[in-house]
C-alpha positions, 0 to 999 in steps of 0.5 A: 523455423524461418528456413526453408528446405535447401538439398544437401546437393543438386539432385532431384526433380521437385522445386524446393523454395532454395531454387528460388533464394539467390543462392548456391542452389538456385546458380547452380540449377540455372548454369546447371539446367537452365542456361544449356537450353538457352545456350543451343538456340542461341548457338544456331541463330547468332550470325552478322545481322542479328540483333542480339549483342555479341556480348550476350552470345558471350555471357551465356555461353561462358556460364558462369556471369549470370547477370539480371540483365542483358544487352540487346543492339538494334539498329545501332542503338546499344540497350539494356534489358531485364525483367522480374519477378515479384512475389513478397509477402507481406506486400505491405511492410516499413519502408515499401510495398509491392508496388514499389519494390517493383519499379525499383528493383527493375530499375536497380537491376539496369543501373548497376548495368549502366544503363539509363532507365528509360521504360517498364512493363507492369503485368497482374497475377491478381487472387479472386478476392483481394480487394480492388482498394488495395490493388490500386494503392500498391498500383498508386505506390507503383507509378510514384515509384516509376515518376520518381525513377523518371522511368514510364511504364508504357505497357501490362496486362492482367490476369486474375486466378481462383482464391489461394492460387495466388497469395493475393498478388504478384507482379512481373515486369520487364525493363529497358534503359539506354546504355550509358557506361561501358563497364569490364563487368565481374569476370575483370575484377583484378588482385589489388581493387577495392570492393566497397558497398555503398549503404548499410546492408541487410536492411530490406531483408530484416524489415519483410521478416520482421512483418511477416513473423510478426515480431514486434521488434522496437523499433523495427527494420525498415526496408531500404528500396529506392532506385540506385540510379542516381549514385549511377549517374553521379560514379559514370558522370564522375569518370570513376573507373568502376569494374563492376557493380551489383544491386546484393538483393537475394542473398545479399552482400554475400550472394554476390561476392560468391559469383564476383570470386566465380567469375573472376577466378579470384579470391574477395578479402571482405573486413566484416566490421568495415561492413555498414549496418543500421542498429536495427539490423545489427540488433535482430540479427543478433536476437535472430543468429543472422547474418548481415551479409547474407540478407537482401538490401534493395537500396545497396550495391556491391562495387568493385574499383582499381585500389587507387579509384577507392577514395574517389568512388566513396566520397562521390557515393557519399555526396548521394542520398541513400549513399551517405555510409558508403564504404570500402569493405574488403579487396580482390586478391589472386584466386587460390582456396576460398573464393570469399574469405571474411574477417571479424573482429580481430579473428582470423581470415575465415570462409565466408559461406555462400547463401542456399536458402533465405531465411525469409522466403519471398522478399521481393 
């Protein structure tokens, strides 16, 4: 009863919930119909004096590497910019809330791109009738998350719409960070590279699911919403040769792996038994027939490094709060056949499906 409608193929002229849930339908929509619109504009506007970094132009033109942030250059300074919207329901959930989520989600998109988060804008769309006390409490949570993450909320906007038009409160952000670490990118993965996750997966998706559907799980899963910058900074300062990083939000680890496989034309193999989860997430997934690999995280990332650096990467991550269970879960192999394979227990290698729609709409 939790599933959102997913079209059999990418056809039709109506938006479904699957178009915004981070899986195959959303990726195909962006690649086939949205990116080409802006690619035409960029191709005609880029020149030697353009403030847009050439890396951005290459990314947009290729159509396969669709990061959550973009590199921009102005007067010799290289920055990374991201934008996001947060429409989570419910607004309060075990381990977090809409306010903290909007800050940490923006910070994390910058961090996994090798940028130190610096400035954020925050805009609200409020539904007529929502309690001012709740709005102020959520903004207070956002302010505390910003202070803890070392970023400043420097501008914003507020709009109010009639009752029934916005489900209480939506938040939209834009973030800018200072690039301190140039990463090769997921299109540069090589056979033999190790794949790691920085912590237990699926916590955020299950926490929101349980809260929204009032599942009365005991104990209830708690969201892992937190800043990933401390972990990224530790890897950077330790000189770990990271090839790519990505926070596993909508679509979870499975969505990240499929995007990386498509960008690198490689096959990614993971051992399901090595993927860390919490007892609450594992129990809830078994009860509901869900896969933790498809569930959203808000404080865990996927990291790809050369095999020789895997042990060092895991050791460095485990020194950071929230990443104590960093684990090697698989490797990159030569392309051919299925893009992502998973081995569960002693079974054979089987394809890991790319998410098409999330079990719970609006987890961020």
